[in-house]
Structures are given as C-alpha cells and as structure tokens.
C-alpha positions in Angstrom: 6.3 12.5 10.2 7.8 12.3 6.7 6.0 10.4 4.0 9.0 8.0 3.8 8.6 7.1 7.5 4.9 6.2 7.4 4.5 2.5 8.4 3.2 0.3 5.6 2.2 -3.4 5.5 3.1 -5.5 2.5 0.6 -7.9 1.0 2.6 -10.7 2.8 2.2 -9.0 6.2 5.7 -7.5 6.6 6.1 -4.0 8.0 8.1 -1.6 5.9 8.2 2.1 4.8 8.8 4.0 1.6 12.3 4.6 2.9 13.0 1.1 1.6 12.6 2.6 -1.9 14.7 5.8 -1.3 16.3 7.2 -4.4 13.8 5.5 -6.7 11.1 6.9 -8.8 7.8 5.5 -7.4 4.4 5.1 -9.0 1.9 4.5 -6.2 -1.5 3.3 -7.4 -4.7 2.2 -5.5 -5.7 -1.0 -7.3 -8.9 -3.1 -7.4 -9.3 -6.5 -9.0 -12.9 -6.2 -10.0 -12.7 -2.6 -11.4 -13.3 -1.8 -15.0 -9.8 -0.2 -15.0 -8.1 -3.4 -13.8 -6.6 -3.7 -17.3 -4.2 -1.0 -16.3 -2.3 -3.7 -14.4 -0.9 -4.7 -17.9 0.6 -1.2 -18.4 1.8 -1.0 -14.7 3.6 -4.3 -15.1 5.1 -3.2 -18.4 6.5 0.0 -16.8 7.9 -2.2 -14.0 9.7 -4.4 -16.6 10.9 -1.4 -18.7 12.2 0.8 -15.9 12.6 -1.5 -12.8 16.3 -2.1 -13.2 16.9 1.7 -13.7 15.6 2.9 -10.3 11.8 2.8 -10.7 9.1 0.7 -9.0 5.3 0.5 -9.1 3.8 0.1 -5.6 0.3 -1.3 -5.6 -2.1 -0.6 -2.8 -5.3 -2.6 -3.0 -8.4 -0.8 -1.8 -12.0 -1.8 -1.4 -13.0 1.8 -0.9 -15.1 1.6 -4.1 -16.3 -2.0 -3.4 -14.4 -3.5 -6.2 -11.5 -5.4 -4.5 -11.4 -9.1 -3.6 -11.9 -10.1 0.0 -8.5 -11.6 1.0 -4.9 -10.7 0.3 -4.4 -14.3 -0.9 -7.2 -13.8 -3.5 -5.7 -10.5 -4.6 -2.2 -11.9 -5.0 -3.5 -14.9 -7.0 -5.6 -12.6 -9.2 -2.7 -10.3 -9.9 -0.3 -13.1 -10.6 -2.5 -15.3 -12.7 -4.2 -12.5 -14.8 -1.4 -9.9 -15.1 1.9 -11.5 -14.0 2.4 -8.7 -11.4 5.9 -8.6 -10.1 5.9 -5.2 -8.5 5.5 -4.8 -4.7 1.9 -5.0 -3.4 0.7 -3.9 -0.1 -2.1 -4.8 2.3 -5.6 -3.3 1.6 -5.9 0.4 2.6 -8.6 3.0 2.8 -7.8 5.9 0.4 -10.5 8.3 1.6 -12.6 9.0 4.7 -12.1 8.8 8.5 -10.0 5.6 8.3 -7.8 6.9 5.4 -4.3 5.4 5.5 -1.7 8.1 6.5 0.1 7.6 3.2 -3.0 8.6 1.3 -3.7 11.4 3.7 -0.4 12.9 2.6 -0.7 12.0 -1.1 -4.2 13.5 -1.5 -2.8 16.9 -0.5 -1.2 17.0 -4.0 -3.2 18.6 -6.7 -3.7 17.0 -10.1 -3.0 18.7 -13.5 -6.2 20.7 -13.1 -5.1 22.0 -9.7 -7.5 19.9 -7.7 -6.3 18.1 -4.5 -8.5 16.1 -2.1 -10.2 12.7 -2.3 -9.1 9.9 -4.5 -11.8 9.8 -7.2 -11.7 6.1 -8.1 -9.5 3.0 -8.4 -6.2 3.3 -10.2 -5.4 6.9 -9.2 -1.7 7.4 -9.6 1.0 9.3 -7.7 4.5 9.6 -9.0 7.1 10.4 -6.4 10.5 11.5 -7.7 13.8 10.8 -5.8 13.8 14.5 -4.9 10.4 13.9 -3.1 8.2 15.7 -5.6 4.7 14.2 -5.8 2.7 14.3 -9.1 -0.9 13.2 -9.3 -2.7 11.5 -12.2 -6.4 10.7 -12.1 -7.7 7.1 -12.7 -8.5 7.5 -16.4 -4.9 8.5 -17.2 -3.3 5.4 -18.4 -0.1 4.3 -16.5 1.8 4.5 -19.8 0.4 7.9 -20.8 3.1 10.3 -22.2 2.9 12.6 -19.2 3.7 9.7 -16.8 6.3 8.1 -18.9 8.2 11.4 -19.6 8.1 12.2 -15.8 9.5 8.7 -15.0 12.2 9.0 -17.6 13.2 12.5 -16.5 13.3 11.4 -12.9 15.3 8.2 -13.2 18.6 8.3 -11.2 20.7 7.5 -14.3 20.1 8.4 -17.9 19.3 5.8 -20.6 22.2 4.8 -22.8 22.5 6.7 -26.0 21.2 5.0 -29.1 
C-alpha cells in the first residue's frame, strides 16, 4: 500500500488519506500539548501561514507515546486553538512507535535522518517533510520547524516559485 493510500482519521473523526494533499509539500509532525517542545506550534503555524497558499501544509498528529498529550481530542483542539491559533489540519491521536504503531509512522520511520539513522521516533515534534515527488526527509525533534534546512527544503519543493522581488 502506498503512503498516500493509508487511512487516516482527522481530529474531528473524519476518514481521509494523504492523497487529499497530493501535489503539496507536507510537514508531518507528532505533537504533544504538555511537551517542553510544544512552543514549536508557533513556528509550525507560522510556516502554515507563510506557505499555505503556495501548496504547503503542516499535518499535526497528536501522540501520547511519551505521556505528554492531553486525554481527549476536544482538549487537544482547544489547547492548540487557544494557545497557538493552530489552523493546520490535525489528526486523531496515533502511536508513533511499538506494536501498535500507526501504519503512516511505520512507513515514515523507515526514512533516515541527516545522520543516516532510521527507526523509532525519538520524541515529540519529530518532523517529516514529504515533497510532491514523494521524497521523504526526516528531522529530529530538536530541529526547529523554521530551521534553515527545513525552510529551504519547503521552498525548493513548492509547486510554484515565489514571485521575484
């Protein structure tokens, strides 16, 4: 099964797939409201605002894998909205590691990071950029969403170029 065909559940309970975002640059991130890295929501939302109308979207996947996510989807939605003004798509809670690992993360974690290491998600806010060509790039949790390596990858992968200044 292709990664775009894997079934996903939105935070509102609707069924979808990544095929809905075909042709876009995707930044997939496992999020957790009570994590010390939750401040990354600010940069994620800024990326969404900066590039969202140019063929980019952040996709947030709450996970309690590291025991730092709120209990209900309603609480997660409220936290993200009130504290960070999140407008990017959010999904139902998933397991990113282990026997009950979501199939999306089973595929994503095959991708090595910059140091050549694939495998388990190390912590909350691990990032995966998927280009419209289907290339997957992995960034570990401490890499900020607006780090130059991520921003340059997003910009280079956008379906249409920015207007000249």
